[in-house]
C-alpha positions as CSV (number, residue, x, y, z in Angstrom):
1,M,127.8,85.3,83.7
2,T,125.5,82.5,82.8
3,V,123.3,82.1,79.9
4,P,120.5,79.5,79.8
5,R,122.0,77.2,77.2
6,K,118.8,75.3,76.3
7,L,117.0,78.4,75.6
8,L,119.8,79.8,73.5
9,F,119.8,76.7,71.6
10,A,116.0,76.9,70.9
11,V,116.1,80.3,69.8
12,G,119.2,79.1,67.3
13,V,117.1,76.2,66.0
14,A,114.3,78.7,65.5
15,L,116.4,81.2,63.4
16,G,117.7,78.4,61.4
17,S,114.4,76.3,60.9
18,G,113.1,80.0,59.6
19,A,115.8,80.3,57.3
20,I,115.4,76.9,55.5
21,A,112.0,77.2,55.7
22,G,112.2,80.6,53.7
23,C,114.6,79.4,51.1
24,A,113.0,75.9,50.5
25,G,111.0,76.0,47.2
26,T,111.4,76.2,43.4
27,P,114.1,78.5,41.9
28,P,113.1,82.1,40.8
29,A,112.0,82.5,37.1
30,D,114.7,84.2,35.2
31,R,115.3,85.4,31.4
32,G,116.1,81.8,30.8
33,S,112.7,80.9,31.9
34,V,111.0,83.2,29.7
35,S,113.4,82.1,27.0
36,Q,112.3,78.5,27.3
37,A,108.3,79.1,27.7
38,V,108.7,81.0,24.1
39,E,111.0,78.3,22.7
40,T,108.3,75.7,23.8
41,R,105.5,77.9,22.3
42,F,106.8,79.0,19.2
43,G,110.3,77.3,18.8
44,Q,112.5,80.3,18.8
45,P,114.5,81.4,22.2
46,V,115.0,84.8,23.6
47,G,118.3,85.9,23.2
48,P,120.6,87.1,25.7
49,G,119.9,90.8,24.5
50,P,122.2,93.3,23.0
51,K,124.7,95.4,25.1
52,Q,124.0,98.9,24.9
53,N,124.9,100.5,21.4
54,L,125.1,96.7,20.1
55,V,122.6,95.3,17.8
56,I,123.1,92.0,16.4
57,V,123.4,91.9,12.6
58,P,123.7,88.7,10.7
59,E,126.3,88.5,8.2
60,W,124.1,86.9,5.3
61,L,121.8,90.2,6.1
62,E,124.7,92.7,5.6
63,R,125.5,90.7,2.2
64,G,121.9,91.6,1.0
65,A,120.4,88.1,1.3
66,P,116.4,87.8,1.6
67,L,114.8,87.7,5.0
68,T,112.7,85.2,5.8
69,E,109.7,85.3,8.4
70,E,111.4,83.4,10.9
71,Q,114.7,85.1,10.6
72,A,112.6,88.4,11.5
73,V,111.1,86.8,14.3
74,V,114.7,85.8,15.8
75,L,116.2,89.3,15.2
76,A,113.1,91.0,16.9
77,L,113.3,88.7,19.9
78,W,117.1,89.2,20.3
79,N,117.4,92.9,19.3
80,N,114.0,94.9,20.2
81,A,115.3,97.2,22.6
82,L,111.9,97.9,24.4
83,F,111.4,94.1,25.0
84,H,114.7,93.6,26.5
85,E,114.1,96.8,28.6
86,T,111.0,95.2,30.1
87,L,112.8,91.9,30.7
88,V,114.7,93.6,33.5
89,E,111.7,93.3,35.5
90,L,112.7,89.7,35.9
91,D,115.7,91.0,37.7
92,L,113.5,93.4,40.1
93,T,111.3,90.6,41.1
94,K,114.3,88.5,41.8
95,A,115.8,91.5,44.1
96,D,112.4,91.7,46.1
97,L,112.5,87.9,46.3
98,V,116.0,88.1,48.0
99,Q,115.0,91.0,49.8
100,A,111.8,89.0,51.4
101,G,114.0,86.3,52.5
102,L,116.3,88.3,54.7
103,L,115.7,88.4,58.3
104,P,115.9,91.8,60.5
105,N,119.2,92.3,62.2
106,P,119.0,92.1,66.1
107,E,119.3,95.4,67.8
108,F,121.7,96.1,70.6
109,V,121.3,98.7,73.4
110,Y,124.0,99.7,75.8
111,Y,124.0,101.9,79.0
112,W,127.2,103.1,80.3
113,P,127.5,102.7,84.0
114,A,127.3,105.4,86.3
115,D,127.2,105.8,90.2
116,G,124.8,103.8,91.8
117,K,123.5,102.5,88.4
118,P,125.3,99.4,87.0
119,L,126.2,98.6,83.4
120,K,123.4,97.3,81.1
121,Y,122.9,96.2,77.8
122,L,120.3,94.4,75.8
123,V,120.0,92.4,72.6
124,D,116.1,92.3,71.1
125,F,115.2,90.2,67.9
126,P,111.7,90.4,66.3
127,L,110.4,86.8,66.6
128,E,107.5,87.5,64.2
129,S,109.9,87.6,61.3
130,L,110.5,83.9,61.6
131,W,106.9,83.0,60.9
132,L,106.2,86.2,58.4
133,R,109.3,85.4,56.3
134,P,108.0,82.4,54.5
135,L,104.6,84.2,54.0
136,R,106.6,87.1,52.5
137,L,108.5,84.9,50.0
138,K,105.2,83.4,48.7
139,V,104.1,86.9,48.0
140,T,107.4,87.8,46.0
141,A,107.7,84.3,44.5
142,A,104.2,84.8,43.1
143,E,105.0,88.0,41.7
144,N,108.2,86.6,40.1
145,E,106.1,84.0,38.5
146,R,103.7,86.7,37.2
147,A,106.6,88.6,35.8
148,A,107.9,85.6,33.8
149,A,104.1,84.9,32.4
150,R,103.6,88.8,31.7
151,L,107.0,88.8,29.8
152,T,106.1,85.5,28.1
153,Q,102.9,87.2,26.9
154,L,104.8,90.6,25.7
155,A,107.2,88.0,23.6
156,L,104.3,86.4,21.7
157,D,102.9,89.9,21.2
158,L,106.4,90.8,19.8
159,I,106.3,88.0,17.8
160,R,102.7,88.4,16.2
161,D,103.6,92.2,15.7
162,T,106.8,91.3,13.9
163,R,104.9,88.6,11.6
164,Q,102.4,91.1,10.5
165,S,104.7,93.6,9.9
166,Y,106.6,91.2,7.6
167,A,103.4,90.6,5.9
168,D,103.0,94.0,5.5
169,L,106.5,94.6,3.8
170,Q,105.7,91.7,1.4
171,L,102.3,93.3,0.3
172,A,104.0,96.7,-0.4
173,H,106.6,94.9,-2.5
174,E,103.6,92.8,-4.3
175,R,101.7,96.1,-4.9
176,V,104.7,97.6,-6.3
177,K,104.9,94.7,-9.1
178,V,101.0,95.2,-9.7
179,A,101.1,98.6,-9.7
180,E,104.1,98.4,-12.7
181,R,102.1,96.1,-14.6
182,A,99.0,98.2,-14.2
183,V,101.2,101.4,-15.7
184,K,102.4,99.1,-18.8
185,L,98.9,98.0,-19.4
186,R,97.6,101.4,-19.4
187,E,100.4,102.7,-21.5
188,R,99.4,100.2,-23.9
189,I,95.8,101.4,-24.1
190,L,97.0,104.8,-24.6
191,E,99.2,103.8,-27.3
192,L,96.3,102.0,-29.1
193,A,94.0,104.9,-28.4
194,E,96.3,107.1,-30.4
195,A,96.6,105.1,-33.2
196,R,93.1,104.7,-33.3
197,L,92.8,108.5,-33.5
198,K,95.3,108.9,-36.4
199,A,93.3,106.2,-38.3
200,G,90.2,108.0,-37.8
201,D,88.5,105.3,-35.4
202,A,88.6,107.1,-32.4
203,S,87.9,110.4,-30.8
204,A,89.9,112.9,-28.8
205,L,87.8,112.5,-26.0
206,E,88.7,108.7,-25.9
207,V,92.4,109.5,-26.0
208,S,92.2,112.0,-23.4
209,T,90.6,109.3,-21.0
210,A,93.1,106.7,-22.0
211,R,95.6,109.4,-21.2
212,I,94.3,110.4,-17.8
213,D,93.9,106.8,-17.0
214,A,97.6,106.0,-17.8
215,L,98.6,109.2,-15.6
216,Q,96.6,108.0,-12.7
217,A,98.1,104.6,-12.9
218,R,101.8,106.4,-12.6
219,Q,100.4,108.2,-10.0
220,D,99.5,105.2,-8.0
221,L,103.0,103.6,-8.9
222,T,104.6,106.6,-7.3
223,R,102.4,106.3,-4.2
224,I,102.9,102.8,-3.9
225,N,106.6,103.0,-4.2
226,F,106.8,105.1,-0.9
227,D,104.8,102.3,0.9
228,V,108.1,99.8,0.8
229,P,110.3,102.0,2.8
230,A,107.5,102.8,5.1
231,A,107.0,99.1,5.9
232,E,110.4,98.4,6.0
233,E,111.2,101.2,8.9
234,R,108.1,99.4,10.6
235,L,110.0,96.1,10.4
236,R,113.2,97.5,11.1
237,N,112.0,98.9,14.4
238,F,110.5,95.6,15.5
239,T,114.0,93.7,14.6
240,G,116.0,96.6,16.4
241,L,117.7,97.6,13.3
242,S,116.4,101.0,12.9
243,L,120.1,102.4,12.8
244,K,121.8,99.8,10.6
245,A,121.9,100.4,6.6
246,V,121.0,97.2,5.6
247,A,118.2,96.1,3.2
248,L,115.4,94.1,4.4
249,E,114.1,92.2,1.3
250,P,111.1,89.8,2.1
251,E,111.3,86.4,0.9
252,S,108.7,85.5,-1.8
253,V,107.5,82.1,-0.6
254,P,104.1,80.8,-0.9
255,F,101.6,80.7,2.3
256,D,98.6,78.3,2.5
257,A,97.9,77.6,6.3
258,Q,94.9,75.8,7.3
259,V,93.2,75.1,10.9
260,T,92.8,71.6,11.8
261,S,91.3,72.1,15.1
262,P,87.9,72.9,15.8
263,V,87.5,76.5,17.4
264,D,86.1,75.3,20.9
265,S,89.3,73.3,21.5
266,L,91.6,76.4,20.8
267,V,89.4,78.4,23.0
268,D,89.8,75.7,25.9
269,E,93.5,75.6,25.2
270,A,94.1,79.2,25.4
271,V,92.1,79.7,28.6
272,Q,94.1,77.2,30.4
273,S,97.9,77.9,29.1
274,R,97.8,81.4,27.5
275,P,100.8,83.5,29.5
276,D,98.2,86.2,30.0
277,A,95.7,83.9,31.9
278,L,98.8,82.7,34.1
279,V,99.4,86.3,35.0
280,A,96.1,86.5,36.2
281,A,96.3,83.4,38.4
282,H,99.3,84.6,39.9
283,A,98.3,87.8,40.5
284,T,95.5,86.0,42.5
285,A,97.8,84.0,44.5
286,A,100.1,86.8,45.2
287,A,97.0,88.7,46.5
288,A,95.8,85.9,48.8
289,E,99.3,85.6,50.4
290,R,99.3,89.3,51.0
291,L,96.1,88.9,52.8
292,R,97.7,86.7,54.9
293,V,100.6,88.9,55.8
294,A,98.1,91.7,56.6
295,R,96.4,89.8,58.8
296,L,99.7,88.5,60.7
297,G,101.9,91.4,59.9
298,W,100.7,93.8,62.7
299,V,101.8,91.2,65.3
300,R,105.1,92.3,67.1
301,F,106.8,89.7,69.2
302,L,110.3,90.7,70.3
303,G,112.7,88.3,72.3
304,L,115.1,90.1,74.4
305,L,118.2,89.3,76.4
306,D,119.1,91.4,79.1
307,A,122.4,91.6,80.8
308,T,123.5,93.9,84.1
309,S,126.5,94.0,85.9
310,G,126.0,92.3,89.3
311,R,127.7,92.9,92.9
312,V,129.2,89.8,93.2
313,T,128.7,87.2,90.1
314,G,129.5,89.6,87.5
315,H,126.8,89.9,84.3
316,E,123.6,88.6,85.1
317,F,121.5,87.7,82.2
318,G,118.0,88.1,82.0
319,L,115.5,86.7,79.1
320,A,112.4,88.5,78.4
321,L,109.5,88.9,76.0
322,R,107.8,91.6,74.4
323,M,104.6,91.7,72.3
324,T,102.2,94.2,70.8
325,V,98.7,94.0,72.7
326,P,95.9,94.3,69.8
327,I,93.5,96.8,71.7
328,F,93.3,99.6,69.1
329,N,95.1,98.6,66.1
330,R,94.7,95.0,64.4
331,N,95.4,96.4,60.8
332,Q,91.8,96.8,60.0
333,G,92.7,99.0,57.1
334,G,95.4,96.9,55.6
335,I,93.5,93.7,55.8
336,A,90.5,95.2,54.0
337,R,92.7,96.5,51.5
338,A,94.1,93.2,50.9
339,Q,90.9,91.5,50.8
340,A,89.4,94.1,48.3
341,E,92.7,93.3,46.0
342,L,92.2,89.8,46.1
343,D,88.6,90.5,45.1
344,Q,89.6,92.4,42.3
345,F,92.3,90.1,41.1
346,G,89.6,87.3,41.1
347,R,87.4,89.1,38.9
348,R,90.3,90.1,36.9
349,Q,90.8,86.5,36.1
350,Q,87.3,86.1,34.7
351,T,87.8,89.7,32.6
352,V,91.2,87.8,31.2
353,Q,89.3,84.6,30.6
354,N,86.7,86.6,28.4
355,Q,89.5,88.7,26.6
356,I,90.9,85.3,25.4
357,V,87.7,83.7,24.4
358,L,87.3,87.0,22.5
359,D,90.5,87.1,20.9
360,V,90.6,83.3,19.7
361,R,87.2,83.4,18.2
362,T,87.8,86.7,16.3
363,A,91.0,85.5,15.2
364,F,89.5,82.3,13.9
365,I,87.0,84.1,12.0
366,R,89.3,86.9,10.5
367,F,91.2,83.6,9.2
368,Q,88.4,81.9,7.7
369,Q,87.3,85.0,6.3
370,A,90.6,85.7,4.5
371,R,90.9,81.9,4.0
372,A,87.6,81.3,1.9
373,E,87.7,84.9,0.4
374,L,91.3,83.8,-1.1
375,D,89.9,80.3,-1.9
376,A,87.1,81.9,-4.1
377,L,89.4,84.5,-5.5
378,R,91.9,81.5,-6.7
379,T,89.0,79.0,-7.9
380,K,86.4,81.2,-9.4
381,T,87.2,84.9,-10.0
382,R,90.6,84.5,-11.4
383,P,89.9,81.4,-13.7
384,E,87.2,83.3,-14.9
385,V,89.3,86.3,-15.8
386,E,91.7,84.5,-17.4
387,A,89.0,82.4,-19.6
388,A,87.6,85.8,-20.3
389,I,91.2,87.1,-21.8
390,K,91.7,83.8,-24.0
391,R,88.1,84.4,-25.4
392,A,88.7,88.3,-26.1
393,E,92.3,87.3,-27.7
394,A,90.7,84.6,-29.8
395,A,87.8,86.9,-30.8
396,F,90.7,89.6,-31.8
397,E,92.6,87.3,-33.8
398,K,89.1,86.5,-36.0
399,G,88.7,90.0,-36.2
400,G,85.5,89.8,-33.9
401,V,86.6,92.6,-31.4
402,T,88.9,95.3,-31.0
403,Y,92.5,95.0,-29.1
404,L,91.1,97.7,-26.8
405,L,88.6,94.9,-25.3
406,V,91.6,92.4,-24.6
407,L,93.4,95.2,-22.8
408,E,90.3,96.0,-20.8
409,S,90.2,92.1,-19.8
410,N,93.9,92.2,-18.8
411,R,93.2,95.1,-16.6
412,Q,90.6,92.9,-14.7
413,L,93.4,90.5,-14.3
414,I,95.9,92.9,-12.6
415,D,93.0,94.2,-10.3
416,T,92.7,90.5,-9.5
417,Y,96.4,90.3,-8.8
418,A,96.1,93.2,-6.6
419,R,93.3,91.7,-4.5
420,E,95.3,88.3,-4.2
421,A,98.1,90.1,-3.0
422,Q,95.9,91.7,-0.3
423,L,94.2,88.7,0.6
424,H,97.4,86.8,1.2
425,A,98.9,89.6,3.3
426,D,95.1,89.3,5.2
427,L,95.6,85.6,5.7
428,R,99.3,85.9,6.9
429,R,98.2,88.7,9.3
430,A,95.1,86.8,10.8
431,W,97.0,83.5,11.2
432,A,99.9,85.4,12.9
433,E,96.9,86.7,15.3
434,L,95.3,83.3,15.5
435,E,98.7,81.8,16.8
436,R,99.3,84.5,19.2
437,S,95.6,84.3,20.5
438,V,96.0,80.6,21.4
439,G,99.6,81.1,22.5
440,R,101.5,78.9,20.6
441,R,102.4,77.5,17.0
442,L,99.6,75.7,15.1
443,K,101.8,73.9,12.7
């Protein structure tokens, strides 16, 4: 029984080198990679994820302390069930990467001896797997990177949605305060109208109008009061606290963001570095590797080791090769499909780039709009209303006007406060959208 040792040694070296070549490269992306990318962009890491039926609730929140915007973002990244469900996709791509690196098992065939027929067995191994394995690893590695970039983008979307929900909750609380002031003011107008009616200086129609105005103000307050729990429940959903009986009281802090970079530089940065742009690039890279696999994957090249019992010298070993003859099938359809997918993903890169440009420019315009309108209200509208109130009060003290005019001026101020609260929320929402569009924190 003799085996060509040089040939066996060559086969062993080929197997080993194929395994080493397939294992070489960067480590696969995992949850830590996504967490690091999110922290680099927005300063907040992705948590390890809550266990089933276990949600992280900070002690200070259970004590009723106010919730800041940054704290809401942290809770969302740590508790949001849908986000952590999607993160499992990384484990799936890592499993695909492991599977792509496995070599196929050799096959063993054994023939029992019979009269006039010697014992025979053989071992075969698909040699083409040695050069196809690195190609398959490149495909799955690109898909793994694609999944990591997509999940990073989902994290940025979650941060944007949480911050906008937080702004909505702040707006709901501010609108309640404004509505309460409106009720008090209209009730004062009603009291004044009733007093004037008793004094004979007003008609019953004026009193009826003032009463209807007061009732409508209280009706508005009743409606607006329900906006607070509705906005709170939306924020609870993002932060994973839907089943927790803790109050989410937003912190009242001034917000005065400014954009210092020109929009063109923000667009260029987003096109180059936003995660969904990286998703499209990794998808194209994976499609290019799949095309290479399609062009070579149809090849079958088996190495055979045959052994037969001899008459004199025992087992006689023989080596052989078996390969596919590409007369009819060279995987033409698979190659055409892989080429079409590569073309599709290449075009999708342009589509994603156009969408990024639209997102950044639109968010920039919306922010500038809210910023300009808020500045106009602060510097022009509100000072003018406050000055009108002072003039009306001074004239009332001198007996030049009725107190009803003073109250009407105060009602204009309340409307200004309501508009200012809305513009503050619009500014926060536009800023959150702009940072998400660029893909990083801007200040």
